[in-house]
Steps between C-alpha positions, in 0.01 A plus 500: 500500500712214370274226630747366758483655846732496802465652846807601701497622861784691663594697191791697645805643321687167493365150460135595459567738212728246333228235522253740342740586218576132428136404471417801283792403275352150488167627373298544818291787628598549865295624795740660747437517874703704751443755775680786324245643257734763357762242403237268352355781290848585371556137403159484337592801287842361416424132435226413252244228567494569873230620736559641848294388799645674808409334829657374822459121486496494883172693494274200435182695426663738251707220347184298442332802338804545276485137395133556413606782268778297344276202427223724360700765309832335418384139485599177678879453484654181366814570705526637853835594657485586869810713553372728779707459815498626857796463734648622825826392656598426859495205737181379666553729802563809287228492236161661540246214492268728303762520225511122472122494472512765225765303311279192524223702337726606213686176439238237580144627527517717188626197307207298631250765388677540166493127427138460611387781268704408192502120510134441404548634145819296466317187616227564243763544228704201615821704491683785669787573737544646847854579614625646828843658533663393827831497682713253691317622811225266381738212575679610819447726798808705580513693827441849360231389256229428760273767352539371145592130473181363663287677241711385203498141628121518530483651152697210351284240674184679385635501143574127526150431626352700212730322255384156615139608457530680167772297326270213402259760359763629257619801697869536572586641845866561585716659770818685398761520776731797438822423687681823427529872551294661225683773309317818604613852583452451876669158509800642313518780757513242780784313326694766308814286474328177392587370151230489234477123494382490864166648395214343308344706223122563516478424128654156560241425769228607258643275230492199731140575600412521130671165443318330788161636392554360149634157591329212317234319701710185498786668691371748755716632784370609840805585715735708289817664639703771331831641625818659363782253441703659782223480760613301806227248564 
């Protein structure tokens, strides 16, 4: 253990893994949360200073038990990055209401539980950071995003509420809006003819999260937007 600890949810093959790598490179031990146990175990074996905690964050009881284990065995994290995401696409007549409810569990309720469990140690220390990775759906509700945008908007407002509570106590809370198509195997398959500079690199997102987490207390950001220079916004 290096002495500095971070917790990252939603450790998939793109952004989540890049966030883990960046914090390990920066001298942190990282607790990794994701549903896919096999992939987490592979990452744990490949990347030093990591520990896998497989769980579905939408399963509140099991998620809470996992947080118990993390706090007891890994230790209270100084940095928490909530990168887990649930989404379904379609207009309000097409989506399954149950899917929207599930996405609310992943995007909003799991962040609430995560913050409630990890903030007390940060408050006692007078320092720490909680960051949520979001999208432009947090700022606008397009027709076919009815099963996704409401949950991301709620997530951003929850993060702002937490930030206003914890900021004066020395804890930096921020929301990172990713206005881009992330460069992943499946997104490339959807846009095989798109030029490279249309995509945002997961490592660049991770670098910005690292930067925000380590901003000086006299110049904290809350709303942070990242996008490729060619993104039409």
